[in-house]
C-alpha positions as CSV (number, residue, x, y, z in Angstrom):
1,M,9.0,8.8,-21.1
2,E,6.2,10.3,-23.2
3,L,2.8,10.4,-21.6
4,A,-0.4,9.6,-23.5
5,E,-1.8,12.5,-25.6
6,R,-5.1,12.3,-23.8
7,V,-3.6,13.4,-20.4
8,Q,-1.3,15.9,-22.0
9,S,-4.4,17.7,-23.3
10,L,-5.8,18.3,-19.9
11,T,-5.9,21.9,-18.8
12,P,-4.0,22.6,-15.6
13,S,-6.2,23.9,-12.8
14,S,-6.0,27.6,-12.5
15,T,-6.7,27.3,-8.8
16,L,-3.8,25.1,-7.9
17,A,-1.5,28.1,-7.2
18,I,-4.1,29.7,-4.9
19,T,-4.8,26.5,-3.1
20,A,-1.1,25.8,-2.6
21,K,-0.5,29.3,-1.3
22,A,-3.4,29.1,1.2
23,K,-2.1,25.8,2.5
24,A,1.4,27.2,2.9
25,L,0.0,30.3,4.8
26,K,-2.0,28.0,7.1
27,K,1.1,25.9,7.8
28,E,3.0,29.1,8.7
29,G,0.3,29.8,11.3
30,H,-1.7,32.4,9.5
31,D,-5.5,32.7,10.1
32,V,-6.6,31.8,6.6
33,I,-10.3,31.8,5.8
34,G,-11.0,29.4,3.0
35,L,-14.1,29.9,1.0
36,A,-13.2,27.3,-1.6
37,A,-15.0,24.3,0.0
38,G,-17.0,22.2,-2.4
39,E,-18.6,20.1,0.4
40,P,-21.0,20.7,3.3
41,D,-19.3,21.5,6.6
42,F,-21.7,19.2,8.4
43,N,-20.8,15.6,9.4
44,T,-22.6,12.7,7.8
45,P,-25.9,12.1,9.8
46,E,-25.4,9.6,12.6
47,H,-27.9,7.0,11.3
48,I,-25.9,6.7,8.1
49,I,-22.7,6.2,10.0
50,Q,-24.3,3.6,12.2
51,A,-25.7,1.7,9.2
52,A,-22.2,1.5,7.7
53,K,-20.7,0.2,11.0
54,K,-23.5,-2.4,11.1
55,A,-22.7,-3.5,7.6
56,M,-19.0,-4.0,8.5
57,D,-20.0,-5.9,11.7
58,E,-22.2,-8.2,9.6
59,G,-19.4,-8.9,7.1
60,K,-20.8,-6.9,4.2
61,T,-17.4,-6.0,3.0
62,K,-17.2,-8.1,-0.1
63,Y,-17.6,-7.4,-3.8
64,T,-21.0,-6.2,-4.9
65,P,-22.5,-6.2,-8.4
66,S,-20.6,-3.7,-10.7
67,G,-23.7,-1.6,-11.1
68,G,-24.5,-1.4,-7.4
69,L,-26.5,-3.2,-4.8
70,P,-30.0,-4.2,-5.9
71,E,-31.5,-3.0,-2.6
72,L,-29.8,0.4,-3.1
73,K,-31.1,0.7,-6.6
74,Q,-34.6,0.0,-5.3
75,Q,-34.3,2.9,-2.9
76,I,-33.0,5.1,-5.7
77,Q,-36.1,4.0,-7.7
78,K,-38.3,5.1,-4.8
79,K,-36.5,8.4,-4.5
80,F,-37.1,9.2,-8.2
81,K,-40.8,8.2,-7.9
82,R,-41.2,10.3,-4.7
83,D,-39.3,13.4,-5.8
84,Q,-39.9,13.6,-9.6
85,N,-42.6,11.0,-10.3
86,L,-40.1,9.3,-12.5
87,E,-40.0,5.5,-12.9
88,Y,-36.8,3.7,-13.7
89,R,-36.2,0.0,-14.0
90,E,-33.3,-1.5,-12.2
91,N,-31.4,-2.0,-15.5
92,E,-31.8,1.8,-16.1
93,L,-29.7,2.6,-13.0
94,I,-26.0,2.3,-12.2
95,V,-24.4,3.2,-8.8
96,T,-21.0,4.7,-9.2
97,I,-18.0,6.0,-7.2
98,G,-19.5,9.4,-6.8
99,A,-21.3,11.5,-9.3
100,K,-18.0,12.5,-10.9
101,H,-17.4,8.8,-11.8
102,A,-20.9,8.6,-13.3
103,L,-20.1,11.5,-15.6
104,F,-16.7,10.2,-16.5
105,T,-18.1,6.7,-17.3
106,L,-21.0,8.2,-19.3
107,F,-18.7,10.3,-21.5
108,Q,-16.5,7.3,-22.1
109,V,-19.4,5.2,-23.4
110,L,-21.2,8.0,-25.2
111,L,-18.5,9.8,-27.2
112,N,-16.5,9.0,-30.3
113,P,-13.4,11.0,-31.3
114,G,-14.5,14.4,-32.4
115,D,-18.1,14.2,-31.0
116,E,-19.1,17.6,-29.5
117,V,-20.7,18.3,-26.2
118,I,-22.3,21.7,-25.5
119,V,-21.0,23.0,-22.2
120,P,-22.6,26.2,-20.8
121,T,-20.2,28.6,-19.2
122,P,-19.7,29.0,-16.3
123,Y,-19.1,25.3,-15.9
124,W,-18.0,22.9,-13.3
125,V,-14.3,22.4,-13.8
126,S,-14.3,18.7,-14.7
127,Y,-16.9,18.7,-17.5
128,P,-14.5,19.8,-20.3
129,E,-11.6,17.7,-19.1
130,Q,-13.8,14.5,-18.9
131,I,-15.1,15.2,-22.4
132,K,-11.5,15.6,-23.7
133,L,-10.5,12.4,-22.0
134,A,-13.2,10.6,-23.9
135,Q,-11.8,12.2,-27.1
136,G,-14.7,14.5,-27.4
137,K,-14.8,18.2,-28.0
138,P,-16.3,20.6,-25.4
139,V,-18.2,23.4,-27.2
140,F,-18.4,26.3,-24.8
141,V,-21.5,28.5,-25.0
142,E,-21.5,31.6,-22.7
143,A,-24.5,31.8,-20.5
144,Q,-25.0,35.5,-20.0
145,E,-24.8,37.0,-16.5
146,D,-27.9,39.2,-17.2
147,N,-29.8,36.0,-17.9
148,E,-28.8,34.5,-14.6
149,F,-26.0,32.5,-16.3
150,K,-28.6,30.3,-18.1
151,L,-28.6,29.2,-21.7
152,T,-31.4,30.2,-24.0
153,P,-32.8,27.7,-26.6
154,E,-31.6,30.1,-29.3
155,Q,-28.0,29.8,-28.0
156,V,-28.3,26.0,-28.0
157,E,-29.7,26.0,-31.5
158,Q,-26.8,28.1,-32.8
159,A,-24.2,25.9,-31.1
160,I,-25.4,22.6,-32.7
161,T,-23.4,21.1,-35.6
162,D,-23.5,17.7,-37.3
163,R,-21.1,16.5,-34.6
164,T,-23.1,17.5,-31.6
165,K,-23.8,14.5,-29.4
166,A,-24.8,15.9,-26.1
167,I,-25.5,18.9,-23.9
168,I,-24.9,19.4,-20.2
169,I,-27.5,20.9,-18.0
170,N,-26.4,21.6,-14.4
171,S,-29.3,22.7,-12.2
172,P,-28.8,23.8,-9.5
173,S,-25.4,25.0,-10.9
174,N,-21.9,24.8,-9.6
175,P,-20.5,27.5,-9.5
176,T,-23.4,29.9,-9.9
177,G,-26.2,28.3,-7.8
178,V,-28.9,29.2,-10.4
179,I,-31.7,26.9,-11.4
180,Y,-33.7,26.4,-14.6
181,S,-37.4,26.8,-14.5
182,R,-39.8,24.2,-16.0
183,E,-40.4,26.5,-19.0
184,E,-36.7,27.1,-19.6
185,L,-36.0,23.4,-19.5
186,Q,-38.9,22.6,-21.8
187,A,-37.6,25.1,-24.4
188,I,-34.1,23.7,-24.3
189,G,-35.5,20.2,-24.3
190,D,-37.5,20.8,-27.5
191,V,-34.3,21.9,-29.3
192,C,-32.5,18.7,-28.1
193,L,-35.3,16.5,-29.2
194,K,-35.4,18.2,-32.6
195,H,-31.7,17.4,-33.2
196,N,-31.6,14.0,-31.3
197,I,-29.1,15.3,-28.7
198,T,-28.5,13.4,-25.5
199,I,-29.1,15.6,-22.4
200,V,-26.7,15.1,-19.4
201,S,-28.6,16.5,-16.5
202,D,-26.3,17.0,-13.4
203,E,-28.7,17.2,-10.4
204,I,-26.3,16.7,-7.6
205,Y,-27.4,19.8,-5.7
206,E,-31.2,19.1,-6.1
207,K,-31.9,19.0,-2.4
208,L,-30.2,22.3,-1.7
209,I,-32.7,24.8,-3.1
210,Y,-33.9,27.8,-1.0
211,G,-37.0,29.9,-0.5
212,E,-40.1,29.0,-2.6
213,H,-38.1,27.5,-5.4
214,H,-38.2,23.8,-6.3
215,H,-36.1,21.4,-8.3
216,I,-37.4,20.4,-11.7
217,S,-35.6,17.6,-13.7
218,I,-35.8,17.9,-17.5
219,A,-36.5,14.2,-17.6
220,Q,-39.8,14.6,-15.8
221,L,-41.2,16.9,-18.5
222,S,-42.1,14.2,-21.0
223,D,-41.5,10.6,-21.9
224,K,-39.5,11.7,-24.9
225,L,-37.2,13.9,-22.8
226,K,-36.9,11.1,-20.2
227,E,-35.6,8.8,-22.9
228,S,-33.1,11.4,-24.1
229,T,-31.8,12.3,-20.7
230,V,-29.2,10.7,-18.4
231,I,-29.6,12.0,-14.9
232,I,-26.5,12.3,-12.7
233,N,-27.0,12.4,-8.9
234,G,-25.6,11.2,-5.6
235,V,-25.6,11.5,-1.9
236,S,-22.4,13.6,-1.5
237,K,-24.1,17.0,-1.2
238,S,-27.6,16.1,-0.1
239,H,-26.4,14.0,2.9
240,S,-22.9,15.4,3.5
241,M,-21.3,12.2,2.2
242,T,-18.6,13.6,-0.1
243,G,-15.9,11.2,1.2
244,W,-18.2,8.1,0.9
245,R,-18.1,8.4,-2.9
246,I,-21.6,7.2,-3.9
247,G,-23.3,8.6,-7.0
248,Y,-25.5,7.2,-9.7
249,A,-26.9,7.6,-13.2
250,A,-30.4,7.0,-14.5
251,G,-31.2,6.7,-18.2
252,N,-31.6,4.7,-21.3
253,E,-31.0,0.9,-20.7
254,T,-28.4,0.7,-23.5
255,I,-26.3,3.5,-22.1
256,I,-26.6,2.2,-18.5
257,K,-25.6,-1.3,-19.6
258,A,-22.5,0.1,-21.4
259,M,-21.6,2.1,-18.3
260,T,-22.0,-1.0,-16.1
261,N,-19.8,-3.0,-18.5
262,L,-17.1,-0.4,-18.4
263,A,-17.3,-0.1,-14.6
264,S,-16.8,-3.9,-14.3
265,H,-13.4,-3.6,-16.1
266,S,-12.3,-0.4,-14.3
267,T,-13.5,-0.2,-10.7
268,S,-15.3,-3.6,-10.1
269,N,-17.9,-1.9,-7.9
270,P,-18.5,1.0,-5.6
271,T,-17.4,0.4,-2.0
272,S,-19.8,-2.0,-0.3
273,I,-19.8,-0.2,3.0
274,S,-20.5,3.2,1.4
275,Q,-23.4,1.7,-0.5
276,Y,-25.0,0.5,2.7
277,G,-24.5,4.0,4.1
278,A,-26.3,5.4,1.0
279,L,-29.0,2.9,1.4
280,A,-29.6,4.2,5.0
281,A,-29.6,7.8,3.6
282,Y,-32.4,7.1,1.2
283,S,-34.3,4.8,3.5
284,A,-34.8,7.5,6.3
285,S,-36.6,10.8,6.5
286,E,-35.0,13.9,5.2
287,E,-34.9,15.6,8.6
288,E,-31.1,16.0,8.7
289,V,-31.1,17.1,5.0
290,N,-33.6,19.8,5.8
291,K,-31.7,21.0,8.8
292,M,-28.6,21.4,6.7
293,K,-30.6,23.1,4.0
294,E,-32.0,25.6,6.5
295,A,-28.6,26.5,7.7
296,F,-27.3,27.0,4.2
297,G,-30.4,29.2,3.4
298,E,-29.6,31.5,6.3
299,R,-26.0,31.8,5.3
300,L,-26.9,32.5,1.7
301,E,-29.1,35.5,2.7
302,K,-26.5,37.0,5.0
303,L,-23.5,36.4,2.7
304,Y,-25.3,37.7,-0.3
305,Q,-26.0,40.9,1.5
306,W,-22.4,41.3,2.7
307,V,-21.0,40.6,-0.8
308,T,-23.3,42.8,-2.7
309,D,-22.5,45.7,-0.3
310,L,-18.8,45.4,-1.3
311,P,-17.6,48.2,-3.6
312,G,-17.4,47.3,-7.3
313,V,-19.0,43.8,-6.7
314,S,-22.2,42.6,-8.3
315,C,-23.8,39.1,-7.9
316,V,-26.6,37.1,-9.4
317,K,-28.5,35.7,-6.4
318,P,-28.3,31.9,-6.2
319,K,-31.3,29.8,-5.6
320,G,-29.5,26.6,-4.9
321,A,-26.2,24.8,-4.1
322,F,-23.9,26.6,-1.6
323,Y,-21.9,29.1,-3.7
324,L,-22.0,32.7,-4.7
325,F,-20.4,33.7,-8.0
326,P,-20.0,37.4,-7.9
327,N,-18.5,39.6,-10.6
328,V,-15.5,41.4,-9.1
329,K,-13.9,42.8,-12.3
330,E,-14.7,46.4,-11.3
331,A,-13.4,45.9,-7.8
332,A,-10.2,44.4,-9.1
333,A,-9.7,47.2,-11.6
334,A,-10.3,49.8,-8.9
335,C,-7.5,48.2,-6.9
336,G,-5.2,48.3,-9.9
337,Y,-5.5,44.8,-11.1
338,D,-6.2,44.0,-14.8
339,E,-6.8,40.3,-14.0
340,V,-9.2,39.0,-11.4
341,F,-6.8,36.1,-10.7
342,D,-4.1,38.6,-9.6
343,W,-6.6,40.3,-7.4
344,V,-7.5,37.0,-5.7
345,E,-3.8,36.2,-5.2
346,A,-3.2,39.6,-3.6
347,L,-6.3,39.2,-1.4
348,L,-5.0,35.9,-0.1
349,E,-1.5,37.3,0.5
350,E,-2.6,40.4,2.4
351,E,-6.0,39.5,4.1
352,K,-5.7,35.7,4.2
353,V,-9.0,35.1,2.4
354,A,-8.9,32.3,-0.1
355,L,-11.4,32.5,-3.0
356,V,-11.6,30.4,-6.2
357,P,-10.9,32.4,-9.3
358,G,-13.7,32.2,-11.9
359,S,-11.2,31.5,-14.7
360,G,-11.3,27.8,-13.7
361,F,-15.0,27.8,-14.5
362,G,-14.7,29.7,-17.8
363,A,-15.7,33.0,-16.2
364,P,-12.5,35.1,-15.6
365,E,-14.4,38.2,-14.3
366,N,-15.9,36.2,-11.4
367,V,-14.9,34.4,-8.2
368,R,-16.6,31.5,-6.4
369,L,-17.3,31.8,-2.7
370,S,-18.6,28.8,-0.8
371,Y,-20.8,29.3,2.2
372,A,-20.2,25.8,3.5
373,T,-18.6,27.3,6.6
374,S,-19.8,29.1,9.7
375,L,-21.6,32.5,9.7
376,D,-18.8,33.9,11.8
377,Q,-16.2,33.0,9.3
378,L,-18.3,34.3,6.4
379,E,-18.8,37.6,8.1
380,E,-15.1,38.0,8.9
381,A,-14.2,37.1,5.3
382,A,-16.6,39.8,4.0
383,K,-15.0,42.4,6.4
384,R,-11.5,41.5,5.2
385,I,-12.4,41.7,1.5
386,K,-14.1,45.1,2.1
387,R,-11.0,46.3,3.9
388,F,-8.7,45.1,1.1
389,I,-10.8,46.8,-1.6
390,E,-11.1,50.1,0.3
391,K,-7.4,50.2,1.1
392,H,-6.3,49.7,-2.5
393,Q,-8.9,51.6,-4.4
394,T,-7.2,54.0,-6.8
395,V,-10.3,55.1,-8.8
């Protein structure tokens, strides 16, 4: 049997071998510290759980509109008005099965064969694969580490061709944790408006920003940019609801209608119970969100110090999300490894610390560390990594 070409073109995950090895070591009884988690280590707040239980008890377990519950859309409207002073009509919103589904559906309705999407590297692993599944072409543009992994308007301008359809902006970023300033977004937005390029603004980590920094959506900078932007968001990271699978998109009515039509033929609707949970999440105060954010902020400060104290390791300090993305090429080379992936594999084998190789994000000199785990585990992981480097240093 021959599979469809669209799935044969997918790039195998470079982290599968590491993940499988970590699981095998755990099964054998080894004390493995996993720093690969892409989800908060907090449980979903209790008021959300109770709202979902109440919905089930009341029989709210049936089909919903394909684009999501009207009452949930109304809360999302209030959230946009409150947080970014953005106003969206109900027909400019779609609720999806997680933010990943929102992105997938968007690319399906936006791209024709050969259409190009500018993807800054480092990138979240599913962007290029979803673009390819929509028969589009990801155009990778390297965001330089000395510019905090952020694209410049000049880089965007140079990457544009007559096939460019869209650009992805992920702020705060997975895997780097960096955020774009208002001025940086405006400069990139001006280039996109000049060339009539759709902006895909992935803002799933917007609530997890630390210190004095604040989230800015490119859509809030002008009416023209709002019209050219599709915002992707959800409750997975902000309310520790990864398994509930509720995301959403906000944007041009024509795009949202097409996404809703596609969803009606592919998924019918997001889970009804999860939607009522998300409704509770956006109807309540952000007290639990802020507690989680405070804990992540404390972990960031400590882990950043521990990581940057490691021999041969440098790191751009994140301002959001819950990842560090240090450059470990020098450390790997000092330990006798030409490839960071091999260094990561050896670290797991010897010290039982599982990191995510940066090659999966288009940055082979880096690794991603999640601080969505306890401070004790983070400190122990840093000690083990340091011990591994010092033991194997040859230069």
